[in-house]
Every structure is written in structure tokens, then in C-alpha cells.
Kinemage of the C-alpha trace (Angstrom):
@kinemage 1
@onewidth
@group {chain A} dominant
@subgroup {mainchain}
@vectorlist {calphas} color= white
{ca met a 1} P 58.025 -38.086 -19.790
{ca ser a 2} L 59.222 -35.348 -17.199
{ca phe a 3} L 57.805 -31.974 -15.709
{ca ser a 4} L 60.074 -29.262 -14.404
{ca pro a 5} L 59.163 -27.981 -10.834
{ca ser a 6} L 58.572 -24.609 -12.139
{ca ser a 7} L 56.075 -25.685 -15.069
{ca asn a 8} L 54.285 -27.765 -12.568
{ca phe a 9} L 53.756 -24.637 -10.286
{ca ser a 10} L 53.114 -22.802 -12.956
{ca ala a 11} L 50.154 -24.994 -14.139
{ca ile a 12} L 48.778 -25.614 -10.389
{ca arg a 13} L 48.779 -21.332 -9.954
{ca lys a 14} L 46.770 -21.619 -13.016
{ca ile a 15} L 44.144 -23.770 -12.239
{ca asp a 16} L 44.160 -21.873 -8.784
{ca asn a 17} L 43.507 -18.479 -10.356
{ca thr a 18} L 40.865 -19.738 -12.928
{ca arg a 19} L 38.710 -20.839 -9.566
{ca arg a 20} L 39.054 -17.265 -7.824
{ca lys a 21} L 39.216 -15.149 -10.702
{ca leu a 22} L 35.727 -13.571 -11.250
{ca pro a 23} L 34.274 -13.353 -14.860
{ca ile a 24} L 34.430 -9.887 -16.172
{ca val a 25} L 30.788 -9.559 -16.251
{ca ser a 26} L 30.323 -10.198 -12.807
{ca thr a 27} L 33.169 -8.060 -11.420
{ca leu a 28} L 31.252 -5.586 -13.305
{ca ile a 29} L 27.649 -6.347 -11.704
{ca ile a 30} L 29.185 -6.156 -8.513
{ca ala a 31} L 30.594 -3.338 -8.812
{ca ile a 32} L 27.846 -1.386 -10.030
{ca leu a 33} L 25.692 -2.845 -6.805
{ca ile a 34} L 28.531 -1.415 -4.607
{ca val a 35} L 28.285 1.920 -6.199
{ca ile a 36} L 24.358 1.919 -6.084
{ca leu a 37} L 23.963 0.858 -1.973
{ca val a 38} L 26.594 3.373 -1.397
{ca trp a 39} L 24.613 5.857 -3.249
{ca phe a 40} L 21.409 4.933 -2.028
{ca phe a 41} L 22.762 5.036 2.140
{ca arg a 42} L 24.536 8.037 1.285
{ca gly a 43} L 20.736 9.775 0.443
{ca gly a 44} L 21.185 9.700 -3.329
{ca ser a 45} L 18.365 8.067 -4.219
{ca phe a 46} L 15.959 10.426 -1.695
{ca arg a 47} L 17.619 13.410 -3.433
{ca leu a 48} L 17.103 12.074 -6.890
{ca tyr a 49} L 13.176 11.630 -6.039
{ca ala a 50} L 12.721 14.942 -3.952
{ca ser a 51} L 14.448 16.603 -7.218
{ca leu a 52} L 11.731 14.446 -9.434
{ca phe a 53} L 8.735 15.442 -7.849
{ca phe a 54} L 9.898 19.482 -7.865
{ca gly a 55} L 11.046 19.367 -10.986
{ca leu a 56} L 7.294 17.917 -11.653
{ca tyr a 57} L 5.875 20.611 -9.852
{ca phe a 58} L 7.838 23.395 -11.560
{ca leu a 59} L 6.364 21.857 -14.769
{ca thr a 60} L 2.429 21.394 -13.816
{ca lys a 61} L 2.192 23.852 -10.206
{ca ser a 62} L 0.447 21.060 -8.628
{ca ser a 63} L 1.497 18.647 -5.832
{ca trp a 64} L -1.346 15.823 -6.743
{ca leu a 65} L -0.716 15.560 -9.980
{ca ser a 66} L 3.051 15.526 -9.659
{ca ile a 67} L 3.022 12.917 -7.179
{ca ile a 68} L 1.300 10.971 -9.587
{ca leu a 69} L 3.549 11.859 -12.454
{ca val a 70} L 6.029 10.491 -10.377
{ca ser a 71} L 5.013 7.014 -10.624
{ca val a 72} L 4.517 7.404 -14.301
{ca val a 73} L 8.038 8.874 -14.732
{ca gln a 74} L 9.917 5.966 -12.736
{ca asn a 75} L 7.964 2.992 -14.620
{ca ile a 76} L 9.121 4.904 -18.167
{ca ala a 77} L 12.715 4.394 -16.789
{ca leu a 78} L 12.429 1.199 -15.519
{ca leu a 79} L 11.119 0.183 -18.744
{ca pro a 80} L 14.862 -1.231 -20.424
{ca leu a 81} L 15.050 -3.243 -17.346
{ca asn a 82} L 11.606 -4.853 -17.849
{ca ile a 83} L 12.477 -5.527 -21.239
{ca leu a 84} L 15.644 -7.342 -20.257
{ca tyr a 85} L 13.475 -9.270 -17.503
{ca glu a 86} L 11.228 -10.282 -20.690
{ca lys a 87} L 14.282 -11.532 -22.227
{ca tyr a 88} L 15.957 -13.350 -19.255
{ca his a 89} L 12.450 -14.753 -18.301
{ca ser a 90} L 13.136 -18.672 -18.735
{ca arg a 91} L 16.381 -18.497 -17.038
{ca ile a 92} L 14.864 -16.644 -14.294
{ca lys a 93} L 11.752 -18.661 -13.634
{ca asp a 94} L 14.593 -21.947 -13.977
{ca phe a 95} L 16.867 -20.467 -11.339
{ca glu a 96} L 13.911 -19.515 -9.070
{ca ser a 97} L 12.575 -22.911 -9.149
{ca glu a 98} L 16.191 -24.204 -8.491
{ca ile a 99} L 16.554 -21.675 -5.407
{ca glu a 100} L 12.991 -23.498 -4.324
{ca glu a 101} L 14.347 -27.052 -4.425
{ca thr a 102} L 17.535 -26.100 -2.911
{ca lys a 103} L 17.586 -26.129 1.000
{ca thr a 104} L 17.874 -23.286 2.723
{ca asp a 105} L 21.116 -23.197 4.194
{ca glu a 106} L 22.332 -23.891 0.515
{ca gln a 107} L 20.934 -21.256 -1.303
{ca ser a 108} L 23.602 -18.778 -0.722
{ca leu a 109} L 25.969 -20.764 -1.871
{ca leu a 110} L 24.031 -21.751 -5.132
{ca val a 111} L 23.718 -17.601 -5.773
{ca asn a 112} L 27.628 -17.332 -5.049
{ca arg a 113} L 28.144 -20.566 -7.587
{ca lys a 114} L 26.245 -18.958 -10.093
{ca val a 115} L 28.042 -15.267 -9.632
{ca arg a 116} L 30.969 -16.909 -10.021
{ca glu a 117} L 30.319 -18.810 -13.103
{ca gly a 118} L 29.049 -15.555 -14.580
{ca asp a 119} L 25.560 -16.638 -15.002
{ca thr a 120} L 24.292 -13.563 -16.534
{ca ser a 121} L 20.574 -14.144 -15.639
{ca val a 122} L 21.254 -14.702 -12.270
{ca leu a 123} L 23.393 -11.431 -12.184
{ca phe a 124} L 20.426 -9.335 -13.910
{ca tyr a 125} L 17.967 -11.010 -11.131
{ca leu a 126} L 19.916 -9.598 -8.738
{ca leu a 127} L 20.661 -5.975 -10.354
{ca asn a 128} L 17.158 -5.706 -10.886
{ca phe a 129} L 15.887 -6.513 -7.589
{ca val a 130} L 18.179 -4.060 -5.928
{ca ile a 131} L 17.027 -1.225 -8.410
{ca ile a 132} L 13.654 -2.112 -8.316
{ca phe a 133} L 13.966 -2.443 -4.422
{ca ile a 134} L 15.359 1.208 -4.224
{ca ala a 135} L 13.156 3.159 -6.371
{ca phe a 136} L 10.123 1.913 -4.309
{ca ile a 137} L 11.730 2.507 -1.143
{ca ser a 138} L 12.646 5.738 -2.172
{ca ala a 139} L 9.773 6.904 -3.821
{ca gly a 140} L 7.736 6.204 -0.759
{ca arg a 141} L 10.259 7.682 1.781
{ca val a 142} L 9.843 11.329 -0.228
{ca phe a 143} L 6.076 11.570 0.490
{ca leu a 144} L 6.652 10.670 4.653
{ca leu a 145} L 7.956 14.164 4.818
{ca glu a 146} L 5.828 17.249 4.999
{ca phe a 147} L 7.243 19.619 2.484
{ca tyr a 148} L 3.953 20.939 1.544
{ca his a 149} L 4.155 23.683 3.826
{ca thr a 150} L 6.966 23.532 5.449
{ca pro a 151} L 9.909 24.617 3.111
{ca ile a 152} L 12.158 21.451 2.286
{ca asp a 153} L 15.777 21.819 2.536
{ca pro a 154} L 17.682 23.150 -0.608
{ca lys a 155} L 20.556 20.519 -0.528
{ca tyr a 156} L 17.798 17.959 -0.960
{ca leu a 157} L 17.539 19.257 -4.829
{ca tyr a 158} L 19.664 19.333 -7.448
{ca ser a 159} L 21.007 22.832 -8.449
{ca phe a 160} L 19.255 22.870 -11.835
{ca ile a 161} L 15.461 22.308 -10.189
{ca pro a 162} L 14.143 25.799 -9.682
{ca tyr a 163} L 13.031 26.079 -5.451
{ca pro a 164} L 9.506 26.161 -5.357
{ca gln a 165} L 7.226 29.186 -3.992
{ca tyr a 166} L 5.952 28.385 -0.678
{ca pro a 167} L 3.170 27.297 0.502
{ca leu a 168} L 2.699 24.711 -2.765
{ca gln a 169} L 0.113 24.704 -4.797
{ca gly a 170} L -2.705 21.691 -5.586
{ca val a 171} L -2.127 20.168 -2.256
{ca ile a 172} L -5.867 19.420 -1.779
{ca phe a 173} L -6.611 16.158 -3.914
{ca his a 174} L -10.401 15.911 -5.194
{ca phe a 175} L -11.852 13.153 -6.329
{ca pro a 176} L -15.811 12.278 -7.952
{ca leu a 177} L -17.668 9.549 -5.780
{ca ile a 178} L -20.857 8.085 -5.572
{ca lys a 179} L -23.048 8.743 -2.457
{ca val a 180} L -25.894 6.401 -1.539
{ca leu a 181} L -28.892 8.128 -0.596
{ca ser a 182} L -31.423 5.447 0.135
{ca thr a 183} L -31.087 1.622 0.098
{ca thr a 184} L -33.754 -0.992 0.086
{ca thr a 185} L -33.054 -4.751 1.637
{ca val a 186} L -34.131 -8.235 0.585
{ca ser a 187} L -35.551 -10.601 2.832
{ca trp a 188} L -33.527 -12.997 4.379
{ca asn a 189} L -35.765 -15.830 3.078
{ca thr a 190} L -35.050 -14.623 -0.448
{ca ile a 191} L -31.203 -14.298 0.230
{ca ala a 192} L -31.521 -17.960 1.282
{ca thr a 193} L -33.428 -19.071 -1.781
{ca ile a 194} L -31.004 -17.285 -3.997
{ca trp a 195} L -27.788 -19.166 -2.598
{ca leu a 196} L -29.573 -22.505 -2.711
{ca thr a 197} L -30.560 -21.998 -6.379
{ca val a 198} L -27.080 -21.340 -7.257
{ca leu a 199} L -25.756 -24.224 -5.219
{ca ala a 200} L -28.167 -26.499 -6.524
{ca ile a 201} L -27.504 -25.481 -10.071
{ca leu a 202} L -24.035 -26.156 -9.093
{ca val a 203} L -24.402 -29.354 -8.228
{ca ile a 204} L -26.772 -30.319 -11.082
{ca leu a 205} L -24.211 -29.258 -13.757
{ca arg a 206} L -21.533 -31.481 -11.465
{ca leu a 207} L -23.475 -34.303 -11.407
{ca ser a 208} L -24.690 -33.959 -15.275
{ca trp a 209} L -21.139 -33.904 -16.184
{ca arg a 210} L -20.242 -36.889 -14.407
{ca ile a 211} L -23.496 -38.999 -16.205
{ca leu a 212} L -22.825 -37.579 -19.551
{ca lys a 213} L -18.948 -37.250 -19.793
{ca pro a 214} L -18.326 -40.813 -21.575
{ca leu a 215} L -20.653 -39.141 -24.323
{ca leu a 216} L -19.491 -35.881 -24.715
{ca ala a 217} L -15.502 -35.903 -23.405
{ca thr a 218} L -14.812 -36.485 -27.511
{ca asn a 219} L -16.359 -32.943 -28.080
{ca glu a 220} L -14.009 -30.205 -28.023
{ca ser a 221} L -16.330 -27.100 -27.623
{ca ile a 222} L -18.107 -29.222 -25.138
{ca leu a 223} L -14.847 -30.256 -23.185
{ca gly a 224} L -13.813 -26.126 -23.599
{ca val a 225} L -16.966 -24.853 -21.883
{ca arg a 226} L -16.331 -27.420 -19.040
{ca ile a 227} L -12.433 -26.306 -18.319
{ca ser a 228} L -13.938 -22.749 -18.401
{ca phe a 229} L -16.518 -23.849 -15.747
{ca asn a 230} L -14.090 -25.818 -13.649
{ca arg a 231} L -11.843 -22.375 -13.743
{ca leu a 232} L -14.496 -20.715 -12.438
{ca gln a 233} L -15.577 -22.418 -9.566
{ca leu a 234} L -11.670 -22.899 -9.082
{ca phe a 235} L -11.404 -18.796 -8.661
{ca ile a 236} L -14.869 -18.525 -6.772
{ca ser a 237} L -13.984 -21.350 -4.250
{ca gly a 238} L -10.907 -20.088 -3.280
{ca phe a 239} L -12.789 -17.350 -1.319
{ca ala a 240} L -16.615 -18.208 -1.183
{ca gly a 241} L -16.841 -17.292 2.406
{ca thr a 242} L -16.330 -13.881 1.886
{ca leu a 243} L -18.036 -14.032 -1.582
{ca leu a 244} L -21.311 -15.001 0.516
{ca ile a 245} L -20.629 -12.379 3.145
{ca val a 246} L -20.139 -9.513 0.860
{ca ser a 247} L -23.122 -10.491 -1.536
{ca thr a 248} L -25.500 -10.935 1.378
{ca tyr a 249} L -24.343 -7.593 2.634
{ca ile a 250} L -25.356 -6.045 -0.775
{ca leu a 251} L -28.258 -7.706 -0.903
{ca arg a 252} L -29.668 -6.278 2.049
{ca his a 253} L -28.334 -2.517 1.246
{ca ile a 254} L -29.204 -2.216 -2.806
{ca pro a 255} L -28.988 1.230 -3.293
{ca thr a 256} L -32.442 3.158 -4.562
{ca ser a 257} L -31.029 6.635 -4.715
{ca ala a 258} L -27.692 8.083 -5.008
{ca gln a 259} L -25.574 11.441 -5.649
{ca ile a 260} L -21.943 12.477 -7.092
{ca tyr a 261} L -20.345 14.517 -4.893
{ca ile a 262} L -16.519 15.855 -4.950
{ca trp a 263} L -14.563 14.351 -2.149
{ca ser a 264} L -10.942 16.259 -0.802
{ca ala a 265} L -8.265 15.353 0.958
{ca asp a 266} L -5.404 17.456 2.321
{ca leu a 267} L -2.595 15.574 1.010
{ca ser a 268} L -0.358 17.220 3.767
{ca lys a 269} L -2.336 15.680 6.756
{ca gln a 270} L -3.786 12.141 7.191
{ca asn a 271} L -7.191 11.229 5.983
{ca thr a 272} L -8.874 7.973 7.445
{ca ala a 273} L -11.483 7.714 4.259
{ca phe a 274} L -8.009 7.852 1.735
{ca asn a 275} L -6.490 5.221 4.423
{ca val a 276} L -9.751 2.938 3.847
{ca val a 277} L -9.132 3.487 -0.053
{ca thr a 278} L -5.725 2.751 0.135
{ca ala a 279} L -6.199 -0.797 2.248
{ca leu a 280} L -8.988 -1.862 -0.156
{ca ala a 281} L -6.747 -1.456 -3.203
{ca thr a 282} L -3.877 -3.084 -1.590
{ca phe a 283} L -6.211 -5.874 -0.793
{ca leu a 284} L -7.500 -5.847 -4.735
{ca ala a 285} L -3.761 -5.410 -6.091
{ca thr a 286} L -2.250 -8.362 -3.782
{ca val a 287} L -5.125 -10.748 -5.028
{ca tyr a 288} L -4.658 -9.958 -8.374
{ca ala a 289} L -1.215 -10.538 -8.173
{ca gly a 290} L -1.746 -13.791 -6.758
{ca phe a 291} L -4.157 -14.537 -9.639
{ca gln a 292} L -1.915 -13.459 -12.360
{ca his a 293} L 0.754 -15.279 -10.583
{ca asn a 294} L -1.477 -18.657 -10.801
{ca arg a 295} L -2.269 -18.106 -14.440
{ca glu a 296} L 1.587 -17.917 -15.290
{ca thr a 297} L 2.476 -20.974 -12.688
{ca ser a 298} L -0.201 -23.124 -14.363
{ca ile a 299} L 0.775 -22.459 -17.879
{ca glu a 300} L 4.900 -23.527 -16.741
{ca ala a 301} L 3.082 -26.428 -15.000
{ca lys a 302} L 1.115 -27.522 -18.544
{ca lys a 303} L 4.090 -27.385 -20.294
{ca arg a 304} L 6.106 -29.681 -18.079
{ca gly a 305} L 3.155 -32.156 -18.309
{ca ile a 306} L 1.290 -31.694 -14.646
{ca ser a 307} L -1.860 -32.894 -14.420
{ca glu a 308} L -5.047 -30.753 -14.773
{ca thr a 309} L -6.247 -32.398 -11.293
{ca val a 310} L -3.094 -31.093 -9.511
{ca ile a 311} L -2.619 -27.879 -11.319
{ca ala a 312} L -6.524 -27.439 -9.974
{ca lys a 313} L -5.567 -28.391 -6.187
{ca leu a 314} L -2.359 -25.907 -6.224
{ca asn a 315} L -4.175 -23.475 -7.816
{ca arg a 316} L -7.154 -23.321 -5.073
{ca ala a 317} L -4.583 -23.550 -2.175
{ca his a 318} L -2.614 -20.445 -3.685
{ca leu a 319} L -5.621 -18.559 -4.216
{ca arg a 320} L -6.766 -18.992 -0.865
{ca leu a 321} L -3.120 -18.341 0.612
{ca arg a 322} L -3.291 -15.176 -1.507
{ca phe a 323} L -6.707 -13.880 -0.521
{ca arg a 324} L -5.549 -14.478 3.418
{ca asn a 325} L -2.233 -12.421 2.348
{ca gly a 326} L -4.526 -9.667 1.025
{ca ile a 327} L -6.193 -9.288 3.636
{ca leu a 328} L -3.640 -9.062 6.259
{ca val a 329} L -1.231 -6.790 3.620
{ca gly a 330} L -4.834 -4.463 3.346
{ca leu a 331} L -5.109 -4.196 7.102
{ca phe a 332} L -1.307 -3.244 7.394
{ca ala a 333} L -1.699 -0.546 4.894
{ca leu a 334} L -4.923 0.458 7.061
{ca trp a 335} L -2.772 0.822 9.635
{ca ile a 336} L 0.456 2.366 8.712
{ca thr a 337} L -1.342 4.763 6.615
{ca arg a 338} L -2.714 6.055 9.219
{ca leu a 339} L 0.364 7.330 10.838
{ca met a 340} L 1.494 9.313 7.550
{ca pro a 341} L 0.013 12.240 5.367
{ca ser a 342} L -2.366 11.278 2.717
{ca ser a 343} L 0.319 11.934 -0.315
{ca his a 344} L 1.754 8.398 0.790
{ca asp a 345} L -1.926 7.153 0.030
{ca leu a 346} L -2.176 8.985 -3.208
{ca ser a 347} L 1.499 7.707 -4.186
{ca val a 348} L 0.512 4.226 -3.396
{ca leu a 349} L -2.737 4.165 -5.392
{ca ala a 350} L -0.606 5.621 -8.220
{ca phe a 351} L 1.710 2.673 -8.454
{ca glu a 352} L -0.950 0.301 -7.885
{ca phe a 353} L -3.014 1.330 -10.796
{ca ile a 354} L -0.189 1.221 -13.119
{ca tyr a 355} L 0.665 -2.218 -11.664
{ca val a 356} L -2.701 -3.390 -12.647
{ca thr a 357} L -3.323 -1.894 -16.228
{ca phe a 358} L 0.374 -2.401 -16.870
{ca pro a 359} L -0.269 -5.405 -19.258
{ca tyr a 360} L -2.196 -2.873 -21.269
{ca thr a 361} L -0.356 -0.125 -21.207
{ca phe a 362} L 3.721 -0.176 -20.813
{ca gly a 363} L 3.416 -3.805 -21.013
{ca lys a 364} L 2.412 -3.591 -24.976
{ca ile a 365} L 5.458 -1.873 -25.622
{ca ile a 366} L 7.601 -4.900 -24.196
{ca ala a 367} L 5.452 -6.994 -25.885
{ca arg a 368} L 6.067 -5.143 -29.018
{ca ser a 369} L 9.984 -5.076 -28.471
{ca lys a 370} L 9.907 -8.443 -27.697
{ca ser a 371} L 8.282 -9.563 -30.975
{ca thr a 372} L 10.685 -7.663 -33.296
{ca ser a 373} L 13.644 -8.555 -31.545
{ca asn a 374} L 15.543 -11.534 -32.869
{ca gln a 375} L 15.114 -14.743 -31.040
{ca ala a 376} L 18.663 -15.728 -31.071
{ca pro a 377} L 19.337 -17.588 -27.695
{ca val a 378} L 20.893 -15.399 -24.615
{ca ser a 379} L 24.910 -16.268 -24.252
{ca ala a 380} L 25.920 -17.353 -20.342
């Protein structure tokens, strides 16, 4: 059998084109990413969020309420992305695991290969990351400016957004707090007795289980209680030192009388008390995120047949790391927010509150859409 030079050349050219030509879906996503990045760097996202804030202000006539509503509207707008993320969740987790197992200098090659193959889960992962990153950067950037008393340049607003009358209303944020008027203390001997008693109970329970384990290991109800007890110990051991310090402070300052008072903060100015609240909330949100991540990781590890002992050790190490990270992130939040108007604090608190309550609010919508959608496999 013979081949003509022209047919050979055509075959080689065809192979070469299949290697270089991107799939349509990859080309489309890359084009969308380029458009979004150009729009972002030209100030389009800033104009969008400034218009969103002043559009909400036109409806509410309240600055602090509009700041909170910006975070609500953003989460509603991002619901389609969250639904798609849930759809691709298992494949994205596989991709993240593949990235972690790949050498650092080869990770870009892996992503490049996935994009060239038209892997929709990886393409969505990249698109989702860029959109969410731009959204949170833009939301935070808007509230760094002082436009509550200083009129904003009309060029930053869309033509259909009514220009606000100055000074803006609702700049003072009011929040009810509890003020402790008097306290009482527990003696150091009593505190030591309480902690030694707790420690003794934990030791006795552990020793009792080791003694009775051969007899009770087959009892599913008792085994379930034992597993829950182990998880509680694991959770506490991640930050036992801090728990000891905090509980000791509380026992030395037990409130005996208190009153409710209204705390106020000018959102156009820096407020130290607001900074402390933001730092504490950021710490708690970081620890909560770590706990949720550990829970998801544990579920995946059990599916892969990893032993409970290994999972417990990894969770303990991760909890300590997350707790340490939470302290560092909280301290950074305390430092950085002291350089900004407290409107930024309110924005951060609103986003963190929505994040923590997400499984019980917007997460319900995602779960409902997932249960009603068909279970057909996602095409690559």
C-alpha cells in the first residue's frame, strides 16, 4: 500500500491541529475570563458595587442597612455559581486532591492540560474562583472610601442610579449590647478543683472503656456514644490551652448584674470597639471554616477506607492549625481595620454572618435544587 506526499502531509497537519486547537468550551471560558479581568482592572466592578450601594440607599434611605443588603444581594447573585459548584463538587475535590499530589513546579502544567482537554469542572473552578475573588475585593474596596459626607463622583454610578442627597442618612449604626455592672470571683482553689475533677472524669472514662471494651465493643449504641465522646475530646484538645485560659477568666469575673445599652458607631470613621468585634468575629469564622473543612475531609476519608485513628490524628493537627490561623487572621483584621472607616467592619461582619448561616439559609435553596435535579453524570 502506498501513500502520496499530499495525503501524508494532510494527516500530519490534522494531528498537529488536534493538539493545538482548544475545545470550544475552553475557548469560551478563557474569553469570558479575559473580559471579566479587563472589566475589573478598568474599574467596572467598583462602579457596579458603588451603584449597587447607592441604588439600595435610594430604596432604604439608610447607609448601614444598605451595607448589609449589599452582602445579601451578592449572595443571591452568586447562587447560580454555588448551585453549579455543588453539581461539580466531587470532581472539583478530585482535582484539588490531584493538585495537592502534584509537584509545585508541575501544577501549572496539570491545569494547562485540563484546560486543553476541555475539563468542564476545572474550567468552572477557575471561573468561579475569579468571579468570587473579584466580588469580595470589590465589595471591600467600595467601603474603604469616605463617601458618606464627601459627595461621590457621579462617574462611579450608572446613569439610572439616582444621585444621593448629602449628607447621607443612617450613617450611625446602633446595636444593643450588654454592659456588666459588677462581678464576683471564684477562688483559685475552687478553679483548680474544678479542672482536676474534669480531668479525673476524662481519665476514668478512658480507662473504663479500655477495661470494658472487649465486652461492649459489639454494642452499637454504646459504640456510638464512644465515637461521639472521642469527637468531643478531639474538638476540645485542639485548643485546650486557650479553653483553660478563657474559662479561668470567666470564673474570675462572673457577672452578678448587667444592663442593656445601645452602642453606636459612626460608619464614616474608625471605631476601635468595632475593630475588636470584627477581629473576634473573623477569628470565630476562621475556626468555624476549619471545623467544617475537617468534617468534610473526614467524610471523604471514611469513604476511602482510611482508619478512624488516622483521621483523628489528622483532624487534631488541622484543628490546632486552624485555631492558630484564626488567631493570626483575627489579629491582622484588628490591625487593618484600624486604618479604615467602620463601614468596612460592618461589611465584613455581614459577609461573615451570611457565611456562617449559609447552610441554614441559601444552602437550603442549593440543597433543594440538588434534590430536584436529575442525577445524570456531568459530561466532560
